[in-house]
N, C-alpha and C positions, 0 to 999 in steps of 0.2 A: 470424536475428539475427547481428549482427556480433560475433564473439568478443571483440574489443577493448573494445567498449562493454559487453558483458556482464561482462567481467573488471573493468572500472572500476566498474560498478554493485555487483558483489560486494565489491569493496574498500571502497567507500563505506558499504555496509551492514554490513560485517564479517561477512558470511555467504556461504559458497560453496555453491551449490545442487548437491545430489547428483543431482537429477533435472532436467535441463535442460528436459524437456517440461513440467514443472510451472511453471517460470518462464515458458516460452513461453505457456502457458495464462493465467497471471496477467497477461500483457501483451497478451492478445487481447480486443479490444473486441467487443461483440455485433454491430456492423456488419460486421466481418470474418467472424465466424462465420456471419452470414446469407448472405454471399456464398460461403462455403465450408462447406456443411452438415455435413461430417464433422468439422469443427474445433470443439472446445468453447470457449465464451467464459469470461470471468473472473468472471461474476456469483456463482457459488457460493463461489469463493475470496475474493471481496470481502466476502461476508456473514460468512465465518469470520474474516477479517482484521479487520473492523470490531469483531466481538465480542472478539477477542483484544486489540486495541488498547484498547478501552474498559475491559477488565479491568485491563490493565497500567497505564493512566493512572489509573484509580480507586485502584488499589493504591498507586501512587506518591504520589498526593495525600493519601491517608489516612496513610501512613507519614510523609510530610513534615510533616503538620499534624494529628496525631491528635486534637486537641481542637476542630478546626473543625467547625461544624455541617454537616449534610448540605445545608442550604440554601445554604451557601457553596461546598461541594465540588462540588455538581452543576453549577452554572454554570461553574465552573473547568474541569471535565471537558469540558463541552460546547464551551467555547472551544478547548480543546486538540485536540479531534477534529473540529472544524468542517471543512466541505469546503474553505473558503478556506485554512485552515492546511495541510490535507493536500495540497492542490494546490501550495502553495508548496514544501513539502518534496519533493514529487514532481518539481517543477521543479529544485530543487537537486540531486536525484539524476539529473537528465537522463533521466527516464523517457519523455518525449515522443517522442524519436527512436526509442526501442525498441518503441513500441506498434505492434501490428498492427491497422490500422483498415481499414474498408471504404473504397471510393473516395470516396463522397460525404462521409463523415465526415472523411476526410483533406483533401479539397478545401475543406471549410468550416471548417478550423481546429481540428479535433478534438485535435490534438497539444498544443494550448495551452489547451483548454477545461477550466475548473475541475472540472466534474463528471467528465470523463473521466480527468483526472490523479488526482483524489482516489480514484476507484474503483480505478484501477490500483495506487495505493499500498496501498490496503486489500487488494487481491488478492495483491500481493507479500507483505504481512504474513501473509496466510492461507497462502500457500505455505510461508513460513518456519515458521509454526506447525505445519504438517503434517510438516515435516522435523525440527524440533527442539523443538516444544512451546512452552509459555509462557516458558521460560528463554531460548530463542533470540529470541523476540519482545522480551522485556525488554532483552536485549543490544542489539538493533538500535534499539529506541526510545531507549534511553539514549545510544547512539552518535549518533543523529540529533539529540540534544539537543532533544527535542520539548517540554520543559518551558519 
């Protein structure tokens, strides 16, 4: 990974990764891991990041509008954590050029694919969660102005 791009990502996130290997894993698509069997992909980190993001967003919505019924809050949360929205934020963070993709995924536009970008952002949030817990995820999410 290019150190300059990583530094810019960390600046935009407001989080400096203590473990560069964890960030590298967060940016590793399954297609790359399939071509490099000793390399772990980002699926587990994405699962964790999705859960952390969902909790942080639900917490924000409830604090922002404590009297809103769950029937209103649930679709708001779904909209905020949709793949389309996550991919847009990943694009703003310029995650695409940092992704480690397999040859086929790269050649077919994986760096701009919504599902790939959304999963990568979730994985980055999962890595942040492992390094700093929910407080770190809250800070990054608020910095990205996901609301």
